[in-house]
C-alpha positions in Angstrom: 33.4 113.7 -20.1 30.5 113.6 -22.4 27.5 116.0 -22.3 25.1 113.4 -20.9 27.3 112.9 -17.8 27.7 116.7 -17.3 23.9 117.1 -17.5 23.6 114.7 -14.6 26.5 115.9 -12.5 25.8 119.7 -12.6 22.3 119.4 -11.1 23.6 117.1 -8.4 26.4 119.5 -7.5 23.9 122.4 -7.4 21.6 120.5 -5.0 24.6 119.6 -2.8 25.7 123.2 -2.6 22.2 124.4 -1.7 21.8 121.7 0.9 25.2 122.6 2.4 24.2 126.2 2.5 20.9 125.5 4.3 22.7 123.3 6.8 25.3 126.0 7.3 22.6 128.6 7.9 20.7 126.4 10.3 23.8 125.6 12.3 24.9 129.2 12.2 21.5 130.3 13.3 21.4 127.9 16.2 24.8 128.8 17.1 24.1 132.5 17.0 20.9 132.5 19.2 21.9 134.2 22.4 19.5 135.1 25.2 19.7 137.3 28.3 18.2 135.8 31.5 17.4 136.6 35.0 16.7 134.4 38.0 13.2 134.1 39.5 13.6 135.6 43.0 11.4 136.3 46.0 10.8 139.8 47.0 8.3 142.6 47.8 6.1 144.2 45.1 3.9 147.3 45.0 1.4 147.9 42.2 0.6 151.5 41.3 -1.8 153.6 39.2 0.1 156.5 37.8 -2.1 159.5 37.1 -2.3 163.3 37.1 -4.8 165.5 38.8 -5.7 169.1 39.6 -5.4 170.7 43.0 -8.8 171.8 44.4 -10.0 173.1 47.7 -11.9 170.7 50.0 -14.0 173.7 51.1 -15.2 175.4 47.9 -18.3 177.5 47.7 -19.7 179.2 44.6 -22.3 181.8 45.6 -25.0 182.3 42.9 -27.7 185.0 43.1 -30.7 186.0 40.9 -30.7 189.3 39.1 -30.1 191.6 42.0 -28.7 195.1 42.2 -25.4 195.2 44.1 -25.2 198.0 46.7 -21.9 197.1 48.4 -18.9 194.8 47.9 -16.9 194.4 51.1 -14.1 192.2 49.8 -11.7 191.8 46.9 -10.0 188.8 45.3 -7.3 187.5 47.6 -8.9 188.7 50.8 -9.0 186.2 53.7 -12.4 186.2 55.4 -13.9 184.6 58.5 -17.1 182.6 58.8 -20.1 185.0 59.1 -18.4 187.9 57.3 -20.8 189.9 55.0 -19.1 189.8 51.6 -21.7 191.4 49.2 -24.9 193.3 49.9 -27.9 193.7 47.6 -30.8 196.1 47.2 -34.0 194.1 47.9 -36.3 197.0 48.5 -39.0 196.0 46.0 -39.0 192.5 47.3 -39.3 193.7 50.9 -42.3 195.8 49.9 -43.9 192.8 48.3 -43.3 190.9 51.5 -45.0 193.6 53.5 -48.0 193.6 51.1 -48.3 189.9 51.2 -48.2 190.0 55.0 -51.0 192.6 55.1 -53.2 190.6 52.7 -52.8 187.4 54.8 -53.6 189.3 58.0 -56.7 190.8 56.5 -57.9 187.4 55.2 -57.4 186.0 58.7 -59.4 188.8 60.3 -62.2 188.4 57.7 -62.4 184.7 58.4 -62.5 185.3 62.1 -65.3 187.9 61.7 -67.3 185.5 59.6 -66.8 182.8 62.3 -68.1 185.2 64.9 -71.1 186.0 62.7 -71.8 182.3 62.5 -71.6 182.0 66.2 -74.0 185.0 66.7 -76.5 183.5 64.3 -76.5 180.2 66.1 -76.9 182.0 69.4 -79.7 184.3 68.2 -81.6 181.5 66.7 -81.3 179.5 69.8 -82.4 182.4 72.0 -85.4 183.2 69.9 -86.5 179.5 69.9 -86.2 179.5 73.7 -88.4 182.5 73.9 -91.0 181.0 71.6 -91.0 177.8 73.6 -91.4 179.6 76.8 -94.4 181.6 75.5 -95.9 178.5 74.0 -95.7 176.8 77.5 -97.3 179.9 79.1 -100.1 180.0 76.6 -100.8 176.3 77.1 -101.0 176.7 80.8 -103.4 179.7 80.4 -105.6 177.8 78.0 -105.8 174.8 80.4 -106.5 177.0 83.4 -109.4 179.0 81.8 -112.3 176.6 82.6 -115.3 178.8 83.2 -113.4 182.1 83.0 -112.4 182.3 79.4 -113.2 186.0 79.2 -110.8 186.8 82.0 -107.6 185.5 80.2 -108.7 185.9 76.6 -106.9 189.1 76.1 -103.7 187.8 77.8 -103.7 184.7 75.5 -104.1 186.9 72.5 -101.2 189.0 73.6 -99.0 185.9 74.0 -100.0 184.6 70.6 -99.0 187.9 69.0 -95.6 187.8 70.7 -95.1 184.2 69.5 -95.9 185.2 65.9 -93.6 188.2 66.1 -90.7 186.0 67.4 -91.3 183.6 64.6 -91.1 186.4 62.0 -87.8 187.6 63.6 -86.4 184.1 63.5 -87.3 183.8 59.8 -85.7 187.2 59.1 -82.3 186.1 60.6 -79.9 185.5 57.7 -77.7 182.4 58.0 -74.0 182.3 57.0 -73.7 179.9 54.0 -71.1 177.1 53.9 -69.9 178.6 50.6 -69.2 181.9 52.2 -67.2 180.2 55.0 -65.3 178.2 52.5 -64.5 181.3 50.5 -63.0 183.0 53.6 -60.9 179.9 54.3 -59.6 179.9 50.7 -58.7 183.6 51.0 -56.6 182.7 54.1 -54.9 179.8 52.3 -54.1 182.0 49.3 -52.7 184.8 51.5 -50.6 182.3 53.4 -49.2 180.7 50.2 -48.3 184.1 48.7 -46.6 185.2 52.0 -44.6 182.0 52.2 -43.6 182.2 48.5 -42.4 185.8 48.9 -40.5 184.9 52.1 -38.9 181.9 50.3 -37.8 184.1 47.4 -36.3 186.7 49.7 -34.5 184.0 51.7 -33.1 182.4 48.5 -32.0 185.8 47.2 -30.9 187.1 50.5 -30.0 190.6 51.2 -26.3 189.7 51.2 -23.8 187.0 50.7 -22.3 185.7 54.0 -19.1 183.6 54.3 -20.0 180.0 55.4 -16.4 179.2 56.4 -13.0 180.8 56.8 -11.2 181.1 53.4 -9.9 183.2 50.6 -11.9 185.1 48.0 -10.8 183.7 44.6 -13.3 185.2 42.2 -15.8 188.1 42.1 -18.2 188.6 39.2 -20.1 191.7 40.4 -19.8 195.5 40.6 -21.4 198.1 42.8 -24.5 199.4 41.1 -24.6 196.5 38.6 -27.0 193.6 38.4 -25.8 190.0 39.1 -25.8 187.3 36.4 -27.6 184.2 37.6 -25.6 182.1 35.1 -22.2 182.8 36.7 -21.1 182.6 40.3 -21.3 186.0 41.9 -18.5 185.1 44.2 -16.2 182.1 45.0 -14.8 181.3 48.4 -12.2 178.7 48.9 -10.1 177.4 51.8 -6.6 177.2 50.4 -5.3 175.4 53.5 -7.5 172.4 53.0 -6.7 170.9 49.6 -7.4 167.7 47.6 -6.3 166.3 44.3 -9.1 165.9 41.9 -8.6 163.1 39.3 -10.5 161.9 36.2 -9.7 158.2 35.9 -10.2 156.0 32.8 -12.3 152.9 33.1 -9.3 150.6 33.4 -7.8 152.8 36.1 -11.0 153.2 38.0 -11.5 149.5 38.2 -8.3 149.2 40.3 -9.1 152.1 42.7 -10.8 151.7 46.0 -11.6 154.2 48.8 -8.9 154.6 51.5 -6.0 153.4 49.3 -2.7 155.1 49.9 -1.4 157.6 47.4 1.9 159.4 46.9 1.5 163.0 45.5 4.6 164.2 43.8 5.5 167.9 44.4 8.4 169.8 42.8 10.6 169.4 45.8 8.7 167.1 48.1 6.3 164.2 48.0 3.1 164.1 50.0 1.1 161.3 51.6 -2.5 161.0 50.5 -5.5 158.8 50.6 -8.4 158.1 48.2 -11.3 159.9 49.9 -14.0 159.8 47.2 -14.9 157.8 44.1 -18.0 158.9 42.1 -20.7 156.3 42.0 -21.3 157.0 38.3 -19.1 157.6 35.3 -19.2 160.6 33.0 -18.7 160.9 29.3 -17.0 163.8 27.4 -16.6 164.2 23.7 -13.2 163.8 22.2 -11.5 163.5 18.9 -12.0 159.8 19.1 -15.7 160.0 19.9 -16.5 159.8 23.6 -14.2 159.3 26.6 -15.5 157.8 29.8 -14.0 158.8 33.1 -14.7 158.5 36.8 -14.3 161.5 39.2 -12.0 160.6 42.1 -10.5 162.6 44.9 -7.3 162.1 46.9 -7.0 163.9 50.3 -3.7 165.2 51.5 -2.6 163.6 54.8 0.4 166.1 55.1 0.1 169.9 55.1 0.8 170.9 51.5 3.4 173.7 51.1 3.6 176.2 48.2 0.8 174.4 46.3 -1.7 176.5 44.5 -5.3 175.7 43.6 -5.6 174.5 40.0 -2.0 173.3 39.9 -1.5 170.0 38.0 0.2 167.3 40.1 1.2 163.7 39.5 0.2 160.9 41.9 0.8 157.2 42.4 -2.1 155.3 43.9 -1.1 152.1 45.7 -3.5 149.4 44.4 -1.7 146.4 45.8 1.2 145.4 48.0 2.7 141.9 48.7 5.8 140.7 50.5 8.1 137.7 49.8 6.5 136.5 46.6 8.0 135.1 43.4 8.9 137.9 41.0 10.1 138.1 37.4 10.9 141.1 35.3 8.0 142.4 33.2 10.0 141.9 30.0 10.2 138.2 30.6 6.4 137.8 30.3 4.7 137.1 27.0 1.0 137.1 26.3 -0.4 134.6 23.9 -3.4 135.2 21.5 -5.8 133.5 23.9 -4.7 136.0 26.7 -2.7 133.4 28.5 0.7 134.2 29.8 3.9 132.2 29.2 7.6 132.5 30.1 10.6 130.8 28.7 12.8 128.9 31.1 16.5 128.3 30.2 17.5 124.8 31.4 20.9 123.4 30.2 20.8 125.7 27.1 17.4 124.4 26.1 14.3 126.6 26.1 11.3 125.3 28.0 8.0 127.2 27.5 5.8 127.5 30.7 2.3 128.7 31.2 2.1 130.9 34.3 -0.5 132.6 36.4 0.3 136.3 37.3 -0.6 138.4 40.2 0.0 142.1 40.8 2.4 144.1 38.7 4.8 147.0 39.4 6.6 149.1 36.9 9.6 146.7 36.7 8.4 143.3 38.1 5.4 141.1 38.1 4.2 138.5 40.6 4.0 134.9 39.5 1.4 132.8 41.3 2.3 129.5 39.6 4.4 128.0 36.8 7.9 128.8 37.9 10.2 128.1 40.8 12.6 130.3 42.7 16.1 130.2 41.2 15.0 129.3 37.7 16.2 131.4 34.8 13.7 133.2 32.6 14.5 134.6 29.2 14.2 138.4 28.9 12.5 139.9 25.9 11.8 136.6 24.0 11.4 137.0 20.3 9.8 134.7 17.7 12.9 132.5 17.5 12.6 131.5 21.2 10.5 128.4 21.2 10.1 125.2 23.2 13.1 122.9 22.7 15.3 125.4 21.0 19.0 125.4 22.0 20.4 128.8 22.8 23.4 130.4 24.3 23.2 132.5 27.4 24.7 136.0 27.3 27.0 137.0 30.2 
């Protein structure tokens, strides 16, 4: 065989070998594709939000006070108290003295105003009485003048006397000092100022209080005071909690909070027992806290115990499942059979006579293991579990036993 023939045959043989290898790989690949499947079945499904919260008391009171001197502490941490019990007593002697002084100033202002009002009344009465006397004398003088025809000498002295009396009364009237409107207004202002000062002192005394009194039956869980010391307004002087009335306080993320509604059922997981609960509160606003990633947004939510909790301490962490949806007798597939496409559409892969068929589906609620299918598959069909990139429409596969 000459060199020219070899130059033609060798490349042809190489291409043949490569083609044979490719065909072998393809056949082997198709032959080796195996899938695990599960039938689409009907059943019941429950969707949950799994979360963790902190145990808090439903009745929780933090008592704050201004800077007050403590004269007596009647309780210690751990004591059980009844509603109305006096827990801590304060020395408010200076403030009580201020209250007495404010009361006296107000009372004096009221008396001065009343005296001024009486003077105004006396002035009006005296002016009116003097005017009546003057008018009476004027009438008498007029009658005398008119009745003196031919006998002026007989009544002259009497008319002169009356005239003198009238002039005297007029001088007395002019001498009467009126009470000015400004003086009356000043007295009214003094009363108003005294009243405001009294009410402010009373309000301050009421807000401070001479003592801290229990508003409900509970346990003392914290005391930040000592006899003879002065309370710190920035910290609660005392904390009272009802340890027999508990709730689970949650901080839910945005995605969790969007699924939660008031009155939804909850299962609270204790160490040895699970408790029934119910969503009792969802904050109308979200809060932000700083984190390593910037800011986290959360929504405060509370779950109320429907059972009597046993051996559960305030501030314990506890897990809970909140039931966000329940359906019965619906089409279900395992969650690992569902695949989400880039356009956020969901697909599954149906195995039909060893051939893969891709189906778009609509999904409903989801549990930890299963997901509800609203449309796209039929009961009894087989769906491929955990489909990889080799599972495509029309591909032939072998089902694993």
